[in-house]
N, C-alpha and C positions, 0 to 999 in steps of 0.2 A: 503494501500500499504506498502510497506516495505519502510524502510529507508535504499539508497545503500552505503554497506562498514561498516555499523554498525554492523554484527556481525562477521564479519572479526579480527573486532576491541577489541573485547571481546573476541573471540576465542587465540587472540594471551596475553590477560590478562593483559593488558597494565596498568590496573588499579591493583596493587595488594593491596588490603586494607588491612590495620594493625589491629592488635589486640594490645594495649600498656599493658606491662604486670609491672607491678613494681618491680626495681630487686634493691635488696639492696646493696649500696657501700663497705664504711665502717662503715657503722653501722648494727647493728642487733634487728629488731623492737620486742619484747615480749609483750604476753597478761599480765603484770605487772601492776597494777594501782602506780601510781606516781601524786600528787594532783590531782585526779581522773582522770588521762590520762595514755597516753601511755607511756614506759618505752623505753627507746634507751640504750644498751648499747655500749659501745666502745670494738671496736678488738681488739685486744693487740699491735696492732702498736699506739695505742694509750696511752699507761699506764703512758709514761713516762709524757706524758702534765698530764694527768690525777691527778697525784704526785703533779706537777709546781702548778694545779689547785688550787687542794683541798689545798694546803698550804696558797697559796693565799686569799684564803676566810676562811682561819680560823677565822679573827677578824672578820668578817661580821655576825651580826644577821640575821640568815637563815630566820627566819618564818617573820619578818620583811623586810626582801627584795623582799620574795616570795609576799609578800602583796604592799606591793608597787609596783612594777611590775606588778601586779594584776592589779591595778588600772590605770596605763598607759595603757594599755591592751583594758580594756573597753573604757577609754577614746578614744583611736583611732578609736574602732569600734562606740562609740555614732558620730563621728566626722561626719565618711563615710555616717551613715543613717540618719544624720541631715544636711550635709551639711556645715559643719564646716572647712573651712580650716587653720584658727587659730590654731582649735582645733587641728585638727589629726597634724599638726606641734609642737606642742607647747615641747612635750618632745622628739624632734630631736635637734643632737648636733648643735648648732647654729654655731659654729663653723667650720662643714663640709659643705662648700659650693654646693659640688658634690651631697653631699646624702640629702641633704634640696633641693637641684632642682628636684633629682630622687622620693624622696619620695612628692614632690609638685605634678609632673606627677602623678604619682601612685593615692594621693586620685583624681586626675580629672579623672582617669581611674577607678575607683571604683567607681565614682559617676554615671558613663553613666550606671550600667551593672544594676541598681535599685534592690539592695538586700531589701530582706523582712526581712531576718535574717541575722546577722552578729553580730559571736563573736570570740575572741581569746584565746586561753588558753596555760598555760604553761607546758611543757610536762618532759621533762629533762633538766639537767643540760651538758653542753659538756663542754672539753677543749682543749685549743690548744694554749701553752707555748707563740708561738708566737706572736698571739695576746695581751695575759698577757702582753707583754713583753712593746707591743705598745702601751695600754692603759690606764693600769696601773694595781695597785693591787688588785681596786676593779671590775674588768673584771666580767661581766656573761653572758654569750654564753648559750643560752637555743633554745632546740627546742621546735614549737608553731604549734600548730594545728589551723585553719580558718576551723571555722563552718561557711557555709554559704548559704542560698537559695535566689535564683535568681527571683523574683517577674514573676509569669505568665512560668516560664520556668521549676524550678526544683521541684518535685512535691514532696520531702521532701528534710529537710537540709542535708550538706554532706559537707565532711572535705577536706580540704585540707593541705599540711604541707609546713613551712618554719622556719628558723630562726632569731634569732636574737642575737644581742651584746649590754649590756646595761653598763653602770661604772655609780658610784654615785658622784653625785654632792656635793660641799662643806657644801648643805645645808640638805643635805641628802637623798633629791630627785634622782630619776635617770631620767637616758636619752637615748634612743637611738643613737649609734655611726657608724652602721654597720648593713646592713640586709642580706650579702652574705659573712660571714667568713665560714656557717657550710654549703653551697650549698651543697658542692663535698661529704658530710658525708651524705646528706640526701638522700630516696629514688630517684628512677628516677623517673622525669616530676618534683617534688618540687620547689617550687618557677621559674617554667615555665610559668603559671598561663599567659591569652592572658592581664590580666594588669599590669604585671611584666614586660611588653616589655617597647619599647617608646609610643610615644601620639599614640594612637586608636581614631577608629570613633565604635561608636556601633549604630547599627539599628536594629529597630524591626516592626515584622507583628504578625500576633495571633498565637501563638504556636514557635514563631522562634524568633530568635537572631542572627544578623549577625556582625562579629569584623574584624574589616580591620585597616589598618593604617590612622593616620588621615591625611583627604583632600583626598581620597580614595573615595566620593559620586559616583560616577558613577558605583564602581566595590558592592559596598553596593546595589545598588538597582536594579542591574543584579541578586546579589547573593540571595537576599527575594525572587526577583520572582521565581526564580528557587527554593530556600528551600518551599516557602508555596504548589509550588506543588508538591516538591517530598510528602510534609508532610501529603499531602492529599491525597497520592496514598498509602504509607505506612497505611494509617490508614484505608483505603475502604478495601486496599486486603490484610493484615496483618490480619489471623484469631483471629476470637476474638475483632479486631479493636484494635488500638492504641492512647493511649490518650496524651498521653507525648511529647514534643516538641525539637525541631531540633535547636543545635546549632552548628554555624559553623565560625571557624573561618581562616581567610587568611589574615595571617600579611609574612610581610616578612621575618621574623626569620626565621634561619632553625630548631632550634628547640622547638617547643610548647607543654606544656604538655606532655613529653616524647616522642613527635612525632618526629623523629631526623631524618632530611631528609640533615643531611652532612655525612652521611653513600652513598656511591656512588650507592648499589642497587634499596637504597627509593630514594635517590633522583631523579635517572632514571628512573624508574618501577612505584611508587608510583605517585598516584592522589590524594588519601586521605586516614586518617586513622583517623578510632572511637576509639578516647582516654578515658580509663575510668576515671569515679566518683565515687569514693567509699563516703556512706553514714558512713559506721567505715571504718579506717583506716589498713592498714597490720597490723597482728599483737594484733592489741587490742580487735576482736572478731574472728576471724579468720586470718589464717596465711598471705593469700592474700586479705582479705579485702573481706568486705561485697560492691557487686558493687550498685547503682542505677539508673546508666545512663550512657551517653557516650557523649561526642563533640568531632563534625568532625574538626581536622585539617588539611586543605590545602596546600597542595607540592606547594610553589611558583616557581619550577621550571614549574611547569604542570598546572598552575592554569590557562591556557586557554583550556587546555582539560576537565575544569568541566562545567557538563548539569546538566538539573531535573535528570537524571535517573542514573548520579554519586550520587547525594545525595539520593535517594531513595533507593539506596543499602546500601550506611552509614548510613542513617536513620532505615534501617530494623535493623544494628547492634544495633543502638541505643535502637531498643523497645526489640530486644532481650536482650540487658546487665544483667539486674536484673537476669537472668533467672543461672546464674553463668558461672562455668570456663570451662568445663568437658565436653561439648560435642565437637561432632571429627569436625576436620576441612573442612571435607568436607559439610558437613551442615550447617555449622555458615555461610560458603561463597558462599555454591549453594543456600540457602535461600533468601540471601540477593539477589544473581544474578535473580532467580527466579520473586522475587516480581522486581526487576527491569528493567528486560522484557515485564512486561504488559501493558498493554494501559493504557496511562497516558497521561492526560489532559496536550494541547499545542507541546504535543509528535507525531512522527509519527508514526504510529503503526509496528511494528516490525513483519519478517517474518519468528516465530515462527517452522511451518512445516519445512523448508527448513532448517530450523538454527539445528533442530533436528535430522535430516537425514545427517547433513554435521557434526555432533557431532558422531553420531555412526560410519562414514564411516573413519573419517582421527582420531579418540581418541580410542572409545571403542574399534575399532575392532584391536587395538594393545598394551590395556589394558590388565594386569594381575589382578586388583584389583581397589576397591574403592581407590583416592588417599589417601596416609598415611598423619599423620599429621607432619609428622618427614623432607616431603622432598617436602611438598605443594609449597612450597613459591620459591623452586628450579625448581620446572617442573611446574611454575606457568602457562604455555603455555596452555597446558594437563590439570590442576587442577580444573581450574576454569569452562569451558565447561564442564567436566567429573562429576562436583558437580553439575553444572545444569542440568545435565541431570536427577541425579537420584532422585534430588527435582521433576522437571517435573513430573517423575516416582510416585512418591509418594504420590504427589498431586493430580495427574490424576488417582491412584489406590485407594487410601483411604480418600483424602478428607483432606478437610485444620487442620477442628478441632484436628483430628488425627496427623497431621503431626506435630502441633502447643505443641499438649502431648508430642508428642514423643522426642522434643525439648527440652519440660522444664524439664523432669524427666533425659534425657542423662544429660544436662547441670550441672544440679542438684547432679545429683551420677552418673555419666560417668566416674568416675578416672579412671578404670581400663577396660582393654576389657571384661574380667569376666561380670564386670555389664554392659557393653556397649550389650554384646549378650542377656544378659537377660531381659534387658529394651526390646531391639529392638524386641526380642523374642515372648515376651510379649504383645506388643502393633501390632505390622505387620508380626506376623508369620516367622521373618528370621531375620539374623545374616546380619553384613556384607559385609560379602562373598556371603550370600545368596541372599541378593541385589544386588550385581554386578553380580551375575548366570543371577536374573529375568531380567536385563537393557541384557544381552546377549542372553537372549530368545526373549524377545521385539521387540530385534532387527531385528530377524529371523524370528518374526512372518509376 
């Protein structure tokens, strides 16, 4: 029996499921080795700051500073893994009560995630004359890579970015005086992890991790139940299976991991976004970074609209995240919607034949082609159902294995229309325009 009203909701594409890309702000990341890591080069607007910063460090033993800060970073990572708060706070400026309080919250948050691995690595020094004027001539601003692996969640170690400001104590050791001075220079989403917010509550189930505000136990339990159902559905229905995990972040913060719900269209339309998790940072190996996974961030404005099917849609994005960035948007969203609509434990089955006919009548009859990447979200009301129709056709005619193979190759190599056409011709004997023609023919049959 179909769930009343379900299809009209999805036909209107009220969930605009987003892929968050790393948008570089005032830094350009390039694949050059700096202390074994990533080089971050200044834009011209920071040239004056750089000169001042370089002058301020003229009398500092740079090798000794690097070694000393490495000791601090290793100590902080060890403290999280060992659960020793005193050790974590030992290198924080004791006179900065606000920083101490936020670092104590950070430690408590980090401990809840259950890291199997955690390291911090210096990348490249940054310069800001105003910070030097504030903190003194030994001021050291540095971009830092955080490499972590959440036990039972991340299949491989992954990396995020943040920035620290250190100054030298009279005894020659170094202390942390700020962790936010260079946030605006870092790639989008940096220093916006779930543990970087206020106090959180982390709950787990097999292959599921949910993050909510501290004290929101009922919401956490609800999301755990829905997430378990969604993980099972994607594992069962995605061709070849899926062995990954579902991370769901449902905080009151409007910007988390680059999901920006302060933007009016996002705030209104989006229910959740799958945000990339990287095994290499942008610029280290590839310009965009190598994807490992995705974490799902729920829109706090639309939290009451989340259900297991919503999460199945997002977890399909999680399952396909490692494939690459180049798949057509109609394929990315169509595949997620296709899996979302399949029978799911605890969910009423949907009236798929009727929905298929509705899409053909309402959208396909007026369309001139498959939804284009550039206008997909601007025309979301038609883009989502049309994409679902295309995937419904592909799964029915060619089977799941061929669809998954097509997805993998398009995501990995479909960076141009020529490549997309070549790959599609090789696997299904038609281009995107040919697929649209086939949809028309099927509707007329």
